[in-house]
Steps between C-alpha positions, in 0.01 A plus 500: 500500500422863475866606465583290192179613338606850559859441355381326185354813331811690597721232354307486181514875471875493563545225221278704265708813563816312445381346175379852389833650593685214321279550188552858486867472558543215251559719187755700701680191629489348148641816344767533769621149563368252240522671164857634539620147579307363197649756260844523630635215271360658175785644298322825424622849547186620659200287606232610741176338610232615741167367630259781559195301611427153623184341587338152488365583160744744341878585471622817354835647439769612255805358340805644321766281333793685353713283271789759468822331598693827515506850347683384187290177446128584444235243577116479498281598782159405614283735711162396653384790701175322583432142504209328676444136586133394558442170667293301747643328806351166383660548169832580637494160678474342151763729351253714308502885447176641341657796327828688448461866401782694348442871481718750315778221467801634309772288342810680375671275257855608391598390150854452386541405127133434483511249809345547833765525784441266802841506690436191718776247537431157382530343844227741620281400222549134579432567865179665422362187363618514135708206388851575384646331195658231718164434672298491170382156420274339237395207730126506514507341840685774647231755426148430664200507272307825506570823661478518899521808710504520879312833479253558221359845378174463333467855353769761410389845417740748328380859534663816351832316458798615287785330323789744418773390265816697543747532221768766537539766382138491353202579718323201653216314323183468696244218510190513704343161627168450637333151534393201701616122519275240655650163602353171600654243726411166645576401862752221571478272783843597602395855528638634173301679225516351144454747232224427240413803297565869433303773329622842459445819330730808465466844329808674369545874447789738457768404254288207378118468510314180499314234689621162606321189630631163594352167610714213648365146589743293696486137589731202578551434130599850399382849456287675219541866441274719286578867448353792317668835431338799331719794389314791338825651346796271419704815422532530888654160524748564216597834652538342836737224357702763320531709814611205711761385245637844399867531565531114563647240287143433372449851386620435144265206461182590699514877523255670262638774268183608322119511540357247743254222397136581563217276590304341783617152595322205666719222642351167607697202616470160662800313665511161660781437752564165675532468874866614473405814311652381190317627181282249310250595240430874433289715266558870446310724275518876435268714302594869420205700348569813300877410477701774320873531479679748277875535464592208702839476666607214264413688182380866518322477163275217620134561587328195674138490603195285540190513292209687635277266709765226485748495767859373487526161659796309637450155642750280671431146639690191592694354786834590683686305245370688193198684364340627170407859429302681248467860402198636295331818427821708429494740200778687336407849390832640382718462297237282332150381624510133582359243744739303725453162661764299689505173694764286649640286775722556805726242656569640847735214602722517184470876456370482153209656309358482158247708310329514169296782365345671208481864403202570250532841337176687432632637167455170322866390529588134570503390857833473672581176690727538803687249712692576812711271730693601825720314737597632847864445606600637842447874495459517127381285216442475131215599286451402127219584262400477130229641279336427163273696282387387165470721191208721442387808302337820632290731287439867550871555597636812305370563157292800412120585507308246300808287463564327836840347525599138601786396721626141465689368798697183477578228770643636822714280736668604823708358773603650829726386785568676832727400776397641849756545773492706823427852413391459135533294188622496155427320164413530138201545278500391140213561253483418132234621244530344150326794312294821529326643201287809437338429159353856464864623489622204325774459762609205702766421764664156507701319770423714800700398804525651846753401774465689818697463835275470815620640827290538802501747658576719206859632505604875475554619135877479537487137575244391248576222273409521131246274318458511130201525242563387141288517193679288239315646195263785433308462179308773322289418185682158489850646500751446793560852610698470826555357830485620863718443803434661848682482833258510802597572856230463765566673831315624801439838327374336183646370168777652306547393132703577190387387160666466165300481181672376192302599185513407139834664460788396727612858542172590649511462877215633706599509870277549794534516878256565782345400817158372625422557866307273732225774502453465126697814406704466183789697349651416157765669289576382124769615271564427124853620414529669167496214239545502127193400291459452133208397286653161463521437865130513549300169531229420254214571727583878530269670241748722312395623152662324219785678353600690822881511568657665799794506737422613851594490866237425766521572876252506786454523882209477724387451856183359665380511850195379691436656843195455715344312205543802266710423190713778343796518271671657204668399169730670262598378156744645250550407137762653282533410129792613290314410175151390419388421139148384400420464122700803403399711810784550736585668840843576648600556862155392620453519883197413699440508885187402684440498873203331679472664835198321639542129469316271481303747280653489156468878455794701410596850634390798280727642235720189427745576219611330189750690281679451167780683333369440158174339368434394138145405387512431130586824325449705816801583712482624859746603766508517877177316545347511852203302622329570836263216611357309788383137520142511658475125514687209341301540154429880509766754404429873523729729298512831667704669231744447231754740345714450203746709311384511130619703208712738719179568708302295738182293514293430819190290582234517762412209728346177370440164631594157360278215579496136383150510359536847352423495120693820422698771643440866428726780588617826376855607405560859586787625271709796593750676257550210265743580213288533200745363243602203719138410571432482123804282464397244774151474363652419163332799324817642349853558539539838658702724728464835638394703794169560671275298729141381540284428796178320551346177603466156350208274636645159497306166516652157552256233389477157347649628168782686663534879574302767311445879501171675524484870399870573591631838405830691551543869411771761518470773760299804354744771407800282504582349167797299387694367216465151346723351213365199318790313337273268298189687383383203304347355806302828553399509129322157556282635759411834330166553323531518108628836365421605141792740478817326511684829562305544810583139607865553413495835709336323797754207495785742464380719791464190729874442473560802726160625628431753762154422638282729711313217651488124452258224605510122502195283558502118548209264472486122475287326241518125510862396453601849373613809660368809335732796534396842409763788454405867471755781443460868450807701402724586217848418373784601726653686198365619168486215228569544129127530410278781413132570492341565143128584491440351840688181412835373614741442225868383532809698393517802302691828524475636871325195627504533878179374663424451874119435477310369819393140493239309696550124467275212593663153473345169600668169532386142571766299685476139593486459882766232496741761368448685823454228750691181429305314768130518569336327798190551687499601861324191625746260355789713629360493861439131491872449441 
């Protein structure tokens, strides 16, 4: 009795020691013998597993799965440097694990053409519990209702974990994950665990920031999923999509080529799955607050955004066979402010979708109604659309201060078709606009038609096909004045175009060519070849004065560009007239050239030139006329200087400005070395010839009654006299004061036939419709005359009569202005034309 009692404690101690040794050696035995046998069948290049701690309540270890098949075939890897299972022995008997902790887990996901690489053969995947295509079945009886697990984990914690997306040769993209998933199960009588619900939360950081939550309720009749995803910056998602697809076949369709969309998105959804996990009813909704997207990849000139305080909303609801969708809260800011709303249907089984929508411009233009329809066919499909906009009028477009303009827009129709195949698509866009009229300019366009090829992605410039823009008729002031044709070639770099404008004369062909880039930059060059023009060629709406006759040649060239939103350009025009006549006034060899260096400002460069070989203004004859000017704005002309050859001398003016509301123009003619005799001839004072010149200034005013002089005077240079010979002294006699002695009058008239003057002066003043000309001469006959002085009186004839007596002569004339200027016109009416 005593011996067995003594052996029992020793036996118990021995058993306890053996159990303790077995427990301590269990991780080692498992690592050495059990795990290698379990992992040996996996088709992975490198797989390691190790249990570091085992107890009745906890198991810890590490795991590494390397999916690389060989050095040239990369794969994905999963590294769990520390995982922990928490359980209770009683729970293990029921197949329950309280918690799985994954700390610093790292998943390296290799991407090829935007797709993750999992190089597992199909047979291995089938052996792992995934049904192959041959094993797949739609028989409900073959799939037990509900989800059953032999071992259930009630809580999964993910701490400091990382997802690395590898895409050669770019650096990897990093996503950090941290969260918790709680699962509920029901015990089965056969020992299994039936899944009933799940609730999880996950925080994202790194390449994409956000928070996600999910709830799942599962039963025998099916499964209900509710999810919520908050993204504070959708630009991160767009950038991630672009990074993942860069260099792949999807790059041309999903990669971003401009600024990313901005905004904070909230995605909510509910999905109902049947017991076989087939989709039933679903509802998805996304709201994007502060949405803002400028220069979108589809059209760089577009600017889309949501209104302040009103998010952009996209809602999708339906069943697996089809659904309806609706988009609201979207606003277009550029090229024109407008509100956009869309809704439609999707037929998932038939691969079709439809959409209707409306674009409501904020400018007061009529709403645009849109329709879209699509049909998927294999890897491609077809897309068709149409639009309609009724006629409308916009006020405040163009015009001038105090006189707002009005733009009348006719009915717009449009159709588009696009065939999508693998790698892209191509189609056609056709728009028609019946008329477009700007009443403030009395100009209208009729029969506008645009046909444009569509190709997606856009081709390089060398492969771009040409579309066409036509304007059947251009009317100005009710007169058909021309037509327009343009070839348009859209490419991946922008749009190239050439235009041909036919004007009121067939020989006038204005040609332009240019490009518009996807960034909004524009380059344009236009040329008007030298073309003949006569007064009879001009249409009635051009305001030429009645009686103007000319024969001219016109040429021009210009360029315009818009870079970084800043417009700039230049324009050069040339006019050459062989002859120009206007009511007896004439010019020959008239040449004008004007350059506008800072378009769109209509300001010319300084010192633009107009010249003429000869210029006739009534009785006045000029030669080598040169006018320097600059156009300050479309209706303001500043004459810097004018120089004309006149009476063998020259005339110059100072600067003056011509304005449309200017009642009169005042300037001064500075005369230098005008031939005295020729000057008298041109003013119609007398027929004269001779030598000698006069200088001075002639203040000139152009008003509503034509030109006039104010206190103008010309005088000979002191100390330099001259000789003048009047061939018809009767004209002078009419302007002389009465002379009592007829011999004195005869002597004076005879002296003027060949008169040597010491000084001479001519004064000009306008009085009403008359020009008052005053002539003062001081001198004597060039040779003695057959007169003699008797008692202080001059008598004619007699023996030894040789008289050369000094004379001072004052002669005044009144000449009608029309004799000098055969055309009088006020400045305002001239500028208005």
